[in-house]
C-alpha positions in Angstrom: -76.5 -37.1 -3.8 -74.9 -35.6 -0.7 -73.8 -39.1 0.6 -72.3 -39.9 -2.8 -70.4 -36.6 -2.9 -69.1 -37.1 0.6 -68.1 -40.7 -0.2 -66.2 -39.4 -3.3 -64.4 -36.8 -1.3 -63.5 -39.2 1.5 -62.1 -41.8 -1.0 -59.9 -39.2 -2.6 -61.5 -39.5 -6.0 -60.4 -36.8 -8.4 -62.9 -34.0 -9.3 -64.4 -34.2 -12.7 -62.8 -31.9 -15.2 -64.5 -28.6 -16.0 -66.0 -28.3 -19.5 -64.2 -26.1 -22.0 -67.5 -24.1 -22.4 -67.3 -22.9 -18.8 -65.2 -19.8 -18.6 -64.0 -18.8 -15.1 -63.2 -15.1 -14.8 -60.9 -13.5 -12.4 -61.8 -14.3 -8.8 -60.5 -11.1 -7.2 -62.9 -9.1 -5.1 -63.7 -6.3 -7.5 -64.1 -8.6 -10.5 -66.6 -10.8 -8.7 -68.6 -7.7 -7.7 -68.6 -6.4 -11.3 -69.9 -9.8 -12.5 -72.6 -9.8 -9.9 -73.6 -6.3 -11.0 -74.0 -7.7 -14.5 -76.2 -10.5 -13.2 -78.4 -8.0 -11.3 -78.7 -5.9 -14.5 -79.6 -9.0 -16.5 -82.4 -9.9 -14.0 -83.7 -6.3 -14.1 -83.7 -6.3 -17.9 -85.6 -9.6 -18.0 -88.3 -8.3 -15.7 -91.5 -6.9 -17.2 -91.8 -4.4 -14.4 -88.5 -2.7 -15.3 -89.7 -2.4 -18.9 -92.9 -0.9 -17.7 -91.1 1.7 -15.5 -88.9 2.7 -18.4 -91.9 3.2 -20.7 -93.6 5.3 -18.0 -90.6 7.5 -17.6 -90.3 8.1 -21.3 -94.0 8.8 -21.7 -94.1 11.2 -18.8 -91.2 13.3 -20.1 -92.7 13.6 -23.5 -96.2 14.4 -22.2 -94.8 17.0 -19.8 -93.2 19.0 -22.7 -96.4 18.6 -24.7 -98.3 20.2 -21.9 -95.8 23.0 -21.6 -96.2 23.7 -25.4 -99.9 24.3 -24.9 -99.2 27.8 -23.7 -97.2 28.5 -26.9 -100.1 27.2 -29.0 -102.5 29.5 -27.1 -100.3 32.6 -27.8 -99.9 31.6 -31.5 -103.7 31.3 -32.0 -104.6 34.5 -30.1 -105.0 37.9 -31.7 -102.2 40.4 -31.0 -104.6 42.7 -29.1 -104.9 40.0 -26.4 -101.5 40.9 -25.1 -101.9 44.7 -24.8 -101.6 46.2 -21.4 -104.9 47.2 -19.8 -106.2 50.8 -20.1 -105.2 53.2 -17.3 -107.9 54.1 -14.9 -108.1 55.8 -11.5 -108.2 52.4 -9.8 -105.1 51.0 -11.6 -102.5 50.1 -8.9 -99.2 52.0 -9.0 -96.5 50.1 -10.8 -98.9 48.1 -13.0 -98.2 48.6 -16.7 -101.1 50.2 -18.5 -101.7 52.4 -21.6 -104.5 54.5 -23.1 -102.7 55.0 -26.5 -103.7 53.1 -29.6 -100.7 50.8 -30.5 -99.5 50.4 -34.0 -99.5 47.1 -35.8 -95.8 46.7 -35.3 -96.2 47.2 -31.5 -99.1 44.7 -31.5 -96.9 42.1 -33.2 -94.0 42.9 -31.0 -96.0 42.4 -27.8 -97.3 39.0 -29.1 -93.8 38.0 -30.0 -92.4 38.9 -26.6 -95.2 36.9 -24.9 -94.5 33.9 -27.1 -90.8 34.1 -26.4 -91.3 34.2 -22.7 -93.9 31.4 -22.5 -92.0 29.1 -24.8 -88.7 29.5 -23.0 -89.1 26.1 -21.2 -89.0 24.4 -24.5 -85.5 25.6 -25.3 -82.1 25.3 -23.7 -81.1 26.2 -21.1 -84.5 26.1 -19.4 -85.4 22.7 -20.9 -82.5 21.2 -19.1 -83.8 22.5 -15.8 -87.3 21.3 -16.6 -86.1 17.8 -17.5 -84.0 17.4 -14.3 -86.8 18.7 -12.2 -89.2 16.1 -13.7 -86.6 13.4 -13.1 -86.1 14.5 -9.5 -89.8 13.8 -8.8 -91.2 11.2 -11.1 -87.9 9.5 -11.5 -87.6 9.3 -7.7 -90.8 7.3 -7.5 -89.8 5.0 -10.3 -86.3 4.2 -8.9 -87.7 3.7 -5.4 -90.1 1.1 -6.9 -87.3 -0.6 -8.8 -85.0 -0.7 -5.8 -87.6 -2.0 -3.4 -88.4 -4.8 -5.9 -84.9 -6.0 -6.6 -84.0 -6.0 -2.9 -87.2 -7.0 -1.2 -88.1 -9.5 -3.9 -85.2 -11.7 -2.9 -86.8 -12.2 0.5 -90.3 -12.5 -1.0 -89.5 -15.5 -3.2 -86.8 -17.0 -1.0 -83.9 -16.6 -3.4 -81.9 -14.8 -0.8 -80.9 -18.2 0.8 -79.8 -19.5 -2.6 -77.7 -16.4 -3.3 -75.8 -16.7 0.0 -74.7 -20.2 -0.8 -73.2 -19.6 -4.2 -69.7 -18.6 -3.2 -69.4 -14.8 -3.2 -69.7 -13.1 0.2 -72.8 -11.3 1.5 -71.0 -8.0 1.2 -70.3 -8.7 -2.5 -74.0 -9.5 -3.2 -74.9 -6.3 -1.2 -72.5 -4.1 -3.2 -73.9 -5.7 -6.5 -77.4 -4.5 -5.6 -76.1 -1.0 -5.0 -74.0 -1.0 -8.1 -77.0 -2.2 -10.2 -79.3 0.5 -8.8 -76.6 3.2 -9.5 -76.2 1.9 -13.0 -79.9 2.1 -13.7 -80.0 5.7 -12.4 -77.1 6.8 -14.6 -78.5 5.1 -17.7 -81.9 6.7 -17.0 -80.4 10.2 -16.8 -78.3 9.6 -19.9 -81.4 8.5 -21.9 -84.2 10.7 -20.5 -82.5 14.0 -20.2 -81.4 14.2 -23.9 -84.9 12.9 -24.8 -86.5 15.8 -22.9 -84.3 18.4 -24.4 -84.9 17.0 -27.9 -88.7 16.9 -27.3 -88.7 20.5 -26.2 -86.6 21.5 -29.2 -89.0 19.8 -31.7 -92.0 21.3 -30.1 -90.3 24.7 -30.1 -90.3 24.5 -34.0 -94.0 25.5 -33.9 -93.1 28.9 -32.4 -90.6 29.8 -35.1 -88.1 31.0 -32.4 -84.6 29.8 -32.8 -82.3 28.7 -30.0 -79.8 31.3 -29.0 -76.6 29.4 -28.1 -74.9 32.4 -26.7 -75.3 30.8 -23.2 -73.2 27.8 -24.2 -69.8 28.3 -22.6 -67.3 26.1 -20.9 -68.6 27.2 -17.5 -72.2 26.5 -18.5 -71.3 23.0 -19.7 -69.4 22.3 -16.5 -72.3 23.4 -14.2 -74.8 21.5 -16.3 -72.8 18.3 -15.8 -72.7 19.0 -12.1 -76.4 19.5 -12.1 -76.9 16.1 -13.7 -74.6 14.5 -11.1 -76.7 16.2 -8.4 -79.8 14.7 -9.9 -78.2 11.3 -9.9 -77.2 11.8 -6.3 -80.7 12.8 -5.3 -82.2 9.6 -6.9 -79.5 7.5 -5.4 -80.2 8.9 -1.9 -83.8 7.8 -1.9 -82.9 4.5 -3.6 -80.7 3.7 -0.6 -83.5 4.5 1.7 -85.7 2.0 -0.2 -82.8 -0.5 0.0 -82.5 0.0 3.7 -86.2 -0.4 4.5 -86.5 -3.4 2.1 -83.7 -5.1 3.9 -85.1 -4.3 7.3 -88.7 -5.3 6.4 -87.7 -8.2 4.1 -90.3 -7.1 1.6 -90.7 -5.0 -1.5 -93.6 -3.0 0.0 -91.5 -2.0 3.1 -88.8 -0.4 0.9 -91.2 1.4 -1.4 -93.5 2.7 1.4 -90.5 3.6 3.6 -88.8 5.7 1.0 -92.0 7.5 -0.2 -93.2 8.1 3.3 -89.8 9.6 4.2 -90.0 11.9 1.2 -93.5 12.9 2.1 -92.7 13.5 5.7 -89.8 15.7 4.8 -92.1 17.8 2.6 -94.8 18.2 5.3 -92.4 18.8 8.1 -90.5 21.3 6.1 -93.7 23.3 5.4 -94.8 23.2 9.1 -91.4 24.3 10.3 -91.3 27.1 7.8 -94.7 28.3 9.1 -93.6 28.1 12.7 -90.4 30.0 11.8 -92.3 32.8 10.1 -95.0 33.2 12.7 -92.8 33.1 15.8 -89.8 34.9 17.1 -86.8 34.2 19.2 -84.8 30.9 19.5 -87.8 28.8 18.5 -88.1 30.5 15.1 -84.4 30.2 14.5 -84.4 26.4 15.3 -87.6 25.9 13.1 -85.9 27.6 10.1 -82.6 25.7 10.6 -83.9 22.1 10.9 -85.1 21.8 7.3 -81.6 22.5 6.1 -80.6 19.0 7.4 -83.3 17.2 5.4 -82.3 15.1 2.4 -84.7 16.7 0.0 -83.7 20.3 1.0 -80.0 19.4 0.8 -80.4 18.1 -2.8 -82.5 21.1 -3.8 -79.9 23.4 -2.4 -77.1 21.7 -4.4 -79.3 21.8 -7.5 -80.3 25.5 -7.1 -76.6 26.5 -6.6 -75.9 25.0 -10.0 -79.1 26.4 -11.7 -77.9 29.8 -10.7 -75.2 29.5 -13.2 -77.3 27.6 -15.9 -80.3 29.9 -16.1 -80.4 33.7 -15.6 -83.7 33.5 -13.8 -82.7 30.9 -11.2 -81.7 31.8 -7.6 -79.0 30.2 -5.6 -79.8 27.9 -2.6 -79.9 29.0 1.0 -77.5 26.2 2.1 -73.8 26.1 1.0 -72.6 23.2 -1.0 -70.2 21.8 1.6 -73.0 21.6 4.3 -75.4 19.9 1.9 -72.8 17.3 0.9 -71.8 16.6 4.5 -75.5 16.1 5.4 -76.0 13.7 2.5 -72.9 11.8 3.2 -74.0 11.2 6.8 -77.4 9.9 5.6 -75.7 7.6 3.1 -73.4 6.1 5.8 -76.4 5.6 8.1 -78.8 3.9 5.6 -76.2 1.8 3.8 -74.5 0.9 7.0 -77.7 -0.3 8.7 -78.7 -2.3 5.6 -75.2 -3.8 5.4 -75.1 -4.7 9.1 -78.5 -6.4 8.9 -77.5 -8.2 5.7 -74.4 -9.6 7.4 -76.1 -10.7 10.7 -79.4 -11.9 9.5 -80.2 -15.6 9.6 -81.8 -16.5 6.3 -81.9 -20.3 6.7 -85.4 -20.2 8.2 
């Protein structure tokens, strides 16, 4: 076939006309990348693993709110006397609420209702938004790391990386398409799962008989809620890029998944150890130990999220790291991981 093609080219034979059913889109750089993103999303949609990960995410968010609602069921089925303060004795610590008076029925009902309101708060906005994004920041992180490691490392595992690089678009365009597909999956996941979590909490809240007080819903609250969702997307994207980097370096799905999850676990363990060192020592060593965790990816994301939760929920506290510092740290990590993966992708010989 190759000899025939060369002979045809050397003899000046005209190329066969393209069929009318073949539609060629714009060949500019951005259009090619967008079409490649569509191809990657099609491949993801056709995989059974992506469907399984989606089902797992949906089930986890529903089960999580069902578990949260167990506390409300316990309060509803308990007698009002269960929530009375303990009797006052000589051994009762100072500051602990106690009472030796016999309460009226109205006071009993009021105490039970207050306890039910407090324990069922995570089922209602604004707390249900914080609960949902928190679940996505942990369970969703694991799922997106698995997906990213698969779509990047899988190309090396089955050898399709060589075929991809001979199809016309540049290596950088294929690389950007992988990143764009991962980011699209993250955004779609947040758009679907966060409203599902809020709706599940609202439906389970019906058993309590407590209505949702929308006095919190203001323009400022809505803006900070959107920012919190964007921060959740950023956090998932950060660890997805770690998985992309390690999958590219290791040329395997397992390398990307293990690398990202180990990085996440090491940050958690080192953060605890450095906190212990900082609290048990004094001097410059304690200051350094307390400062280092501020430059971790997870802590930077948590700081950004807490700074927004402070405006969303009255019980939340602001983070210890300012937003600008956290954003600079995350930008540096992104440049490093994406830059390394891009450079290796450009220089690697995939013919063997």
